[in-house]
C-alpha positions in Angstrom: 124.9 87.4 45.9 126.4 86.8 49.2 128.1 83.7 48.5 129.0 85.0 44.9 130.5 87.4 47.0 132.1 85.4 49.3 133.7 83.4 46.6 135.3 86.4 44.8 137.0 88.0 47.6 138.4 84.2 48.3 139.6 84.0 45.0 141.0 88.0 44.6 143.1 86.9 48.0 144.2 83.5 46.7 142.3 81.3 48.8 141.8 78.9 45.8 140.1 75.9 47.7 137.9 78.0 50.3 137.0 80.1 46.7 136.3 76.7 45.4 133.5 75.9 48.2 132.2 79.0 47.9 131.7 79.3 44.5 130.2 75.2 44.4 128.0 76.5 47.4 126.4 79.3 45.0 125.6 77.0 41.8 123.9 74.4 43.7 121.9 77.1 45.1 121.0 78.4 42.1 119.4 81.8 41.3 122.4 82.8 39.8 122.5 85.6 36.5 124.1 83.6 33.7 126.9 85.8 33.6 127.0 84.4 37.7 127.3 80.8 36.9 130.2 81.7 34.0 131.7 83.1 36.6 131.9 80.4 39.2 132.1 78.2 36.6 135.0 79.2 34.9 136.9 80.0 38.3 136.4 75.8 38.9 137.2 75.1 35.9 140.8 77.0 35.6 141.0 76.2 39.1 141.0 72.3 38.4 138.3 71.8 41.0 138.4 68.0 42.0 135.2 67.4 40.3 135.0 68.9 36.9 131.6 67.8 36.4 129.9 70.5 37.8 131.4 73.2 35.9 131.2 70.7 32.6 127.1 70.9 33.3 127.3 74.5 34.1 129.0 75.3 30.2 126.6 72.8 28.9 123.5 74.0 30.5 124.3 77.7 29.3 125.4 76.5 25.7 122.0 74.5 25.1 120.1 78.0 26.9 121.6 79.8 23.7 124.6 81.8 25.6 128.0 82.1 25.1 127.8 79.6 22.2 130.7 80.6 20.3 133.4 80.6 23.7 131.5 77.6 25.1 132.0 75.1 22.0 135.3 76.3 21.7 136.5 75.7 24.9 135.0 72.5 25.6 136.1 70.9 22.2 139.7 71.8 23.1 139.2 70.5 26.8 137.3 67.5 26.3 136.7 66.8 22.5 139.7 66.8 20.7 142.3 64.9 23.7 140.1 62.0 23.0 138.9 62.3 19.3 141.8 60.1 18.2 140.2 56.9 20.1 137.1 57.8 19.1 137.8 57.8 15.6 139.9 54.9 15.6 137.4 52.4 17.2 134.7 54.1 14.6 137.6 52.9 11.9 138.0 49.3 13.5 134.0 49.0 13.5 133.6 49.5 10.2 136.0 46.9 9.0 134.9 44.3 10.8 131.6 45.3 9.8 132.7 45.2 6.2 133.7 41.5 7.1 130.3 40.9 8.5 127.7 38.4 6.3 124.9 39.9 8.4 125.1 43.3 7.7 123.8 44.6 4.0 125.3 48.4 3.9 128.7 49.0 3.7 128.6 52.9 2.6 130.1 54.0 6.1 130.5 57.6 6.0 133.7 59.3 6.3 134.4 59.9 10.6 134.4 63.5 10.1 130.8 63.7 7.9 129.3 61.3 11.4 126.3 63.6 12.9 126.9 63.1 16.1 129.8 64.0 18.3 130.3 62.4 21.5 132.5 64.4 24.0 133.6 62.5 27.2 132.1 63.8 30.3 133.8 61.3 32.8 135.0 57.8 32.8 132.3 56.0 32.5 130.1 57.9 29.6 129.7 60.8 26.9 127.5 63.7 26.3 126.6 63.6 22.6 126.5 66.6 20.7 124.8 67.3 17.3 126.2 70.0 15.3 122.8 70.3 12.7 120.9 71.1 15.8 123.9 73.0 17.3 122.6 71.3 21.2 123.7 68.6 23.8 121.9 65.7 24.5 121.4 63.9 27.5 124.2 62.4 29.5 124.7 58.8 28.2 126.6 55.9 29.5 126.3 52.7 27.0 127.7 50.2 29.9 125.3 51.3 32.7 124.0 47.9 33.9 120.3 48.2 33.4 118.1 46.5 31.0 115.7 49.2 30.3 113.0 47.3 27.4 111.2 44.0 27.4 113.7 41.7 24.5 111.9 38.4 25.3 108.3 39.2 25.3 107.4 36.8 23.0 109.8 34.1 21.7 107.7 32.4 19.3 109.7 34.2 16.6 113.1 35.0 16.7 114.1 38.6 18.6 113.4 41.7 16.9 115.0 44.7 18.6 115.1 48.4 17.5 117.6 50.9 18.0 119.5 49.3 20.5 122.8 51.3 21.8 123.5 49.9 24.9 126.9 48.3 24.9 125.8 46.2 28.6 122.2 45.6 26.3 123.6 44.7 22.8 125.8 42.0 25.4 122.9 40.7 27.1 121.1 39.9 23.9 124.7 38.2 22.5 125.1 36.4 25.8 121.4 35.0 26.1 119.6 34.7 22.9 121.4 30.4 22.2 122.7 29.9 19.2 120.3 28.4 16.0 122.3 26.1 16.1 121.7 25.3 19.8 118.3 25.3 19.7 117.9 23.4 16.1 115.5 26.4 14.3 117.0 30.3 13.0 117.6 32.0 16.4 119.3 35.5 15.2 119.1 38.6 17.1 117.9 41.3 14.6 118.8 44.3 15.6 116.5 47.5 13.6 118.3 50.9 13.5 116.3 53.3 12.0 118.7 55.8 10.9 122.4 54.4 9.2 123.9 57.7 9.7 123.2 57.5 13.2 124.3 54.0 13.8 127.6 55.0 12.2 128.0 57.1 14.3 127.7 55.4 17.4 130.3 53.2 16.5 132.9 55.7 17.5 131.6 54.4 21.2 130.7 50.4 21.2 132.7 47.4 21.2 132.0 45.3 18.4 134.5 42.9 18.2 133.7 40.0 20.4 129.8 40.3 19.6 130.3 39.6 16.0 132.5 36.4 16.6 129.4 34.0 16.9 127.5 35.5 14.1 124.3 36.0 16.0 123.8 39.6 14.9 121.8 40.3 12.1 121.7 44.2 10.9 118.6 45.9 9.3 118.9 49.2 8.3 116.0 51.5 8.1 113.8 50.0 5.6 115.3 46.0 5.9 113.0 45.4 8.7 110.8 44.4 5.8 113.2 41.2 5.4 112.5 40.4 8.8 113.2 37.5 9.9 115.1 35.8 7.0 114.7 32.3 5.7 118.6 31.5 6.4 118.0 28.1 4.1 116.8 29.8 1.3 119.0 32.9 1.4 122.5 31.4 3.1 121.6 27.8 2.8 121.4 26.8 6.4 119.4 24.8 7.4 119.0 24.8 11.0 116.6 22.0 12.0 119.0 19.3 11.2 120.8 19.9 14.6 120.1 18.5 17.7 118.9 20.5 20.7 122.1 21.3 23.0 121.3 20.8 26.7 121.9 24.4 28.3 125.1 24.9 29.2 126.5 26.0 33.4 128.2 29.1 32.1 125.2 30.0 29.5 123.4 31.3 33.2 124.3 35.0 32.8 121.1 36.6 34.8 120.2 36.7 37.6 116.5 37.4 38.7 117.1 38.2 42.7 113.4 38.5 44.5 114.3 40.1 47.3 113.3 39.7 51.2 112.4 43.5 52.1 111.0 42.1 55.4 109.2 39.3 57.3 106.1 38.0 56.3 105.4 40.4 53.2 104.2 37.9 50.1 107.5 35.9 49.0 106.1 32.6 49.4 102.9 34.1 46.5 105.5 35.7 44.2 107.8 32.0 44.6 104.5 30.3 43.2 103.8 32.4 40.1 107.0 32.2 38.8 108.1 28.4 40.1 107.3 26.7 37.2 107.9 29.8 34.6 109.7 27.9 31.3 112.4 30.1 30.9 113.5 30.4 35.1 115.9 27.7 37.0 113.9 27.7 39.9 114.3 25.9 44.1 112.5 25.8 46.8 112.4 28.6 49.1 115.7 28.0 51.4 117.4 29.7 54.3 120.4 32.1 52.9 122.6 30.1 55.1 121.4 26.8 53.7 122.1 28.0 50.4 125.4 28.9 51.3 126.5 25.3 52.9 124.4 23.1 51.8 124.3 24.2 48.1 127.1 25.9 47.3 129.9 24.8 49.8 128.2 20.6 50.1 128.3 20.7 46.4 132.1 21.7 46.1 133.0 19.0 48.7 131.5 16.5 46.8 132.9 17.2 43.7 136.2 18.2 45.1 136.2 15.0 46.6 134.8 12.7 44.3 135.3 14.0 40.6 132.1 11.8 38.8 131.4 12.1 35.6 127.8 10.5 35.8 125.7 12.9 35.0 125.7 16.1 32.7 126.1 18.5 35.3 129.3 16.8 36.4 131.1 16.2 33.1 130.4 20.3 32.7 131.9 21.0 35.8 135.1 18.8 35.4 135.2 20.6 31.8 135.6 24.1 33.3 138.8 22.9 35.0 138.3 25.5 38.3 134.6 26.2 38.7 133.4 28.9 41.0 130.8 29.3 43.4 128.1 30.6 41.2 128.9 27.2 38.7 128.2 25.4 41.3 125.1 27.6 42.1 124.2 27.3 38.4 124.6 23.3 38.6 122.2 22.6 41.4 119.2 24.8 39.8 119.7 23.3 36.6 120.0 19.4 38.3 117.3 20.4 40.1 115.1 21.4 37.1 116.6 18.6 34.5 115.2 16.2 37.2 111.6 17.9 38.1 111.0 19.1 34.4 109.5 22.5 33.9 112.5 24.2 31.5 112.0 23.8 28.0 115.3 23.0 26.2 114.3 24.5 23.3 113.7 28.0 24.1 115.1 31.0 22.5 116.9 32.6 25.4 119.0 30.8 28.0 117.0 30.5 31.7 117.8 32.7 34.1 118.4 31.8 37.5 115.3 32.7 40.1 116.9 33.4 43.4 115.1 34.2 46.7 117.1 33.2 50.0 115.5 33.8 53.0 116.4 35.2 55.8 114.6 34.2 59.8 114.4 38.3 59.7 116.2 41.4 58.4 117.7 43.1 61.0 119.1 46.8 60.4 120.5 48.9 62.7 121.4 53.0 62.0 124.8 54.7 62.4 124.8 58.2 62.2 124.1 62.2 64.1 121.5 62.9 66.1 122.6 66.6 65.0 122.9 66.4 61.8 119.9 63.6 61.2 122.5 62.1 58.5 122.2 58.5 58.8 123.9 55.1 57.4 121.9 51.9 57.3 123.3 48.6 57.7 122.5 45.2 57.9 124.8 41.8 58.9 122.0 40.0 56.3 122.3 42.4 53.4 125.9 42.7 53.6 126.2 38.3 53.6 124.2 38.8 50.1 126.3 41.7 48.7 129.4 39.4 49.5 128.1 36.3 48.6 130.5 34.8 46.3 128.1 33.0 44.1 125.8 36.0 43.6 128.9 38.6 41.8 129.6 36.0 38.8 126.5 36.9 37.0 126.8 39.5 34.5 122.6 40.3 34.6 120.7 41.0 37.4 117.3 42.1 38.4 115.9 42.6 41.3 112.5 42.9 42.4 110.8 43.0 45.8 107.5 42.5 47.0 105.8 44.9 50.1 103.1 44.4 51.9 100.6 46.8 54.1 103.5 47.1 56.7 101.4 47.2 59.6 99.6 44.0 58.7 103.0 43.0 57.5 104.5 43.4 60.9 100.9 41.5 62.7 102.0 38.4 60.7 105.7 38.6 62.0 104.0 38.3 65.5 101.6 35.8 64.6 103.8 33.6 63.3 106.8 33.6 66.0 104.7 33.4 68.4 103.1 29.6 67.0 106.6 29.4 65.7 107.9 29.8 69.2 105.7 27.5 70.4 105.7 24.9 68.0 109.5 24.3 67.2 111.4 27.1 70.0 110.1 26.5 73.5 112.9 27.4 75.3 113.4 31.1 73.7 111.4 34.5 73.8 110.6 36.3 71.4 112.3 39.1 69.9 111.2 43.0 69.9 109.2 42.7 66.3 108.2 46.0 66.7 111.4 47.5 67.0 112.6 45.6 64.5 110.2 46.6 61.8 110.7 50.3 62.3 114.5 50.4 61.9 114.0 48.0 58.8 114.2 51.4 56.0 115.3 48.6 53.5 112.9 50.0 50.9 115.8 52.7 50.2 118.2 51.3 48.4 121.6 52.4 47.4 121.9 54.0 44.1 126.2 52.8 43.4 124.7 49.3 44.5 124.9 46.6 41.9 122.2 44.1 43.2 119.5 47.1 43.3 120.8 49.0 40.4 118.1 47.8 38.1 115.4 46.9 40.6 111.2 47.2 41.5 109.0 47.2 44.1 105.8 45.5 43.4 103.1 45.6 45.6 101.5 42.0 47.4 98.1 43.6 47.4 98.0 44.1 43.3 99.7 40.7 42.8 96.7 39.7 44.9 93.6 41.5 43.6 95.3 42.1 40.2 97.4 39.3 39.1 97.1 39.9 35.2 97.9 43.8 35.5 100.3 43.2 38.1 102.3 40.0 36.6 101.9 41.1 33.4 104.3 44.3 34.1 106.4 42.3 36.7 107.8 39.6 33.9 107.8 42.8 31.1 110.4 44.0 33.6 112.6 40.9 34.6 112.5 40.6 30.5 110.5 37.3 30.3 107.5 36.5 28.5 103.9 36.3 30.7 103.0 32.7 30.4 100.4 30.5 31.1 102.4 29.0 34.0 102.0 32.5 35.5 98.7 32.5 35.6 97.9 29.6 38.4 100.0 30.4 41.5 100.9 27.1 41.6 104.3 27.3 42.9 107.1 25.1 45.0 105.4 23.6 48.2 103.5 21.4 45.8 99.6 23.3 46.1 97.5 26.3 44.5 97.3 29.4 47.1 95.6 31.4 43.8 94.4 34.7 43.9 92.3 34.3 46.9 92.2 38.6 48.5 91.5 37.0 52.0 95.5 37.3 53.1 95.1 40.9 52.1 92.6 41.9 54.1 93.4 39.9 57.3 94.7 42.6 60.1 95.7 39.9 62.8 94.6 42.3 65.4 95.0 40.6 68.3 99.1 40.3 67.6 99.3 44.3 66.7 97.9 47.3 68.4 96.7 50.9 67.6 99.8 52.2 69.0 102.2 50.0 67.4 100.4 50.4 64.2 100.7 54.3 64.5 104.3 54.4 65.1 105.1 52.2 62.3 102.8 54.3 59.5 104.2 58.2 60.6 107.8 56.3 60.7 107.5 54.6 57.1 105.3 57.8 55.9 107.8 57.9 52.5 106.9 54.5 51.8 103.2 54.9 52.5 103.3 57.4 50.0 105.6 56.6 47.5 103.7 53.2 47.0 100.2 54.0 47.9 98.9 52.9 51.0 96.1 54.9 53.3 97.0 56.0 56.5 94.8 53.9 59.0 96.4 55.0 62.4 98.3 58.1 62.1 96.6 61.2 61.4 99.4 63.8 60.5 99.5 65.3 64.2 103.0 66.4 65.1 104.9 63.7 66.3 106.6 65.2 69.4 108.0 63.5 72.5 104.6 63.4 74.2 102.7 61.8 70.8 105.9 59.0 70.7 105.2 58.1 74.3 101.4 57.9 73.9 101.8 55.6 71.3 104.6 53.6 73.0 102.1 53.0 75.6 99.6 51.5 73.5 101.6 48.4 72.7 100.0 46.3 74.9 99.4 43.5 72.5 103.7 43.0 71.4 104.2 43.5 74.7 101.7 40.8 75.9 103.0 38.4 73.9 106.4 39.2 74.8 106.0 38.6 78.7 104.1 35.6 78.2 106.8 34.1 75.7 109.4 34.6 78.7 107.1 32.8 81.3 106.3 29.9 78.7 110.3 29.8 77.8 111.6 29.5 81.5 108.4 27.4 82.6 109.5 24.5 79.5 113.2 25.3 80.8 112.4 24.7 84.2 110.6 21.2 83.1 113.4 20.4 80.9 116.0 20.9 84.7 118.0 23.4 82.8 120.3 24.4 85.9 119.0 28.1 85.7 115.6 28.0 85.8 114.7 24.3 88.0 114.3 26.8 91.1 112.6 29.2 89.8 109.3 29.5 91.4 106.1 30.8 89.2 105.9 34.3 91.1 109.7 34.5 90.1 109.4 33.9 87.0 106.3 36.2 86.2 108.5 38.9 87.9 111.2 38.2 85.8 109.6 38.1 82.3 107.8 41.6 83.8 111.4 43.4 83.8 112.5 42.2 80.6 109.9 43.4 79.0 110.3 46.4 81.0 113.5 46.6 79.6 112.6 46.2 75.9 110.3 48.9 76.1 113.4 51.2 77.6 115.2 50.4 74.8 112.6 50.9 72.1 111.7 54.1 73.6 115.1 55.8 73.3 115.4 53.6 69.9 112.3 55.2 68.7 113.1 59.3 69.9 116.5 58.9 67.7 114.5 57.7 65.1 112.7 61.1 65.0 116.0 62.7 64.2 116.7 61.4 61.0 116.1 63.6 57.9 118.8 61.8 55.2 120.1 58.4 54.8 122.8 57.9 53.0 125.4 55.2 51.7 128.8 54.6 52.8 129.9 57.4 50.3 127.8 60.1 51.7 125.3 59.8 48.7 121.8 60.0 49.7 119.7 56.2 49.3 116.9 56.7 46.9 113.4 55.0 47.9 112.9 51.6 45.6 111.0 52.6 42.0 107.4 51.5 42.4 106.1 48.6 39.8 103.8 50.3 37.5 100.8 48.5 36.1 98.6 49.0 32.8 94.9 50.5 33.7 93.8 48.7 31.0 94.5 45.5 32.5 93.4 46.2 35.8 90.6 44.2 37.5 89.2 45.8 40.3 90.3 49.0 42.1 93.7 49.7 43.2 94.1 48.9 47.0 95.0 52.0 49.3 
């Protein structure tokens, strides 16, 4: 191949850096013979390329295909396994020593380190490649601290938690942090961990850190057939009668997990989802509030009051004082806890600590695009999202699950215009409307940064599914969020004291007078990826080539939004004139109309420039240059569908 030949020549003349680039491109392009793969990977390895993972992956791929196995296993062991084996053995032996003294592990026949059925080859700073000696193969990369909860541990809280083959350090800590002690809930409430293979469990002791997990003695380890002992009668077997303990109120620091209900855009059905979750017994929920009010009134004002008064009147205040230096996260939890205690709904004897259900609201999510028209590589920027990402009270949560409602974008846009028109007339008459079409087209918030902690464990759920197939939707969403699907989720009675229920009228409402065909065609064209990924049919964009002429044709058919814009500017000027505003009091109706038309023409020009530039987008990346990914859609169980999926 040409790339390989170029890389070889560069290597022969000592151009190491350029040769590395050539070999990297050749490996990424693919189509190489095994010998060429080995050559490229070996050069990158020996020349110490900055990224060691590409040659490493190539070596493992060749090995698992049965090629060069003797040479490659020796190379990988010498380069990656043996330099780290002492640390693995030390961790294994320390864990064995602790477990040998632990009361709720009922086996003690730990294998010798050299007899373990799994070897863990460090791959990068975060994870390992497991090697199975008996099968002579490498397994998939594993990061034991990957902050993802990939199963529903808390689906059924009638009995103590029973979980099978949990090897994730993050998930073990999650269980330990969120399942309340038996003494706190007045009943047996241990975490039963069932491992189907004793040797495999022992092998993972090379990588897990059990010291802190064993301190509270919440865990019960059941190996193989020992699962038949679940649940153990602790009173009969160990003389521990937990029913004698009074229920302990939930502590501020017990709340370690956040369920973040994100605002993809305006009028996406967010309030409907709030109504479903608002009275869930395992959630701390609060009325929907603007983000700025949460920051200033809930967190900021609570801190100022506490610092000024240091009161001891309530349990929550006493807890804050006992913390010494409460964090902003502590104050947020304290406000939610106090609200729930005053309004009921929280189960004080629940087996698990409640999660904080959080939906900060913005008037709109404003996005910008920065990048190169030539390369088509762009980044997304949003002041609103940056505020959220940098909020101190969110950073304190160790466990974060995120879900994002989406409504058909054309309907969501038209509903936004309708709301803004009515709101301006009732509440904000002195201001004209914004260009909600351009705001919508620039909003690519369904593309997320894989490196972003807030979106690392996230899912997108469609508003239409929640309305038309509520049982399937909210069963699946509860499972993703690791919550039991409760009776409270079947009523849609929410924070506004009313029941909107599952009436599908809002699914089929299109608000035709607030958005025209041109607007809708542009939205569908620019959101093709979302429409295909999330199952929406196209109604206005027919797959035609979207050249400059087509874009201009659609931009000419935006009389609905432009009409509302022009009318809003006229009414705003007339209102300011009636109020005696210096800049408006001498304006005639004709002048006001002319100024309004000119303002709309200016908006149309800006919109046109932006739309033509947006057509050049090829790739969206984060600030590190890594590609963004589409949010994962929530998958529904077909057996639970009550009617066909909305398209």
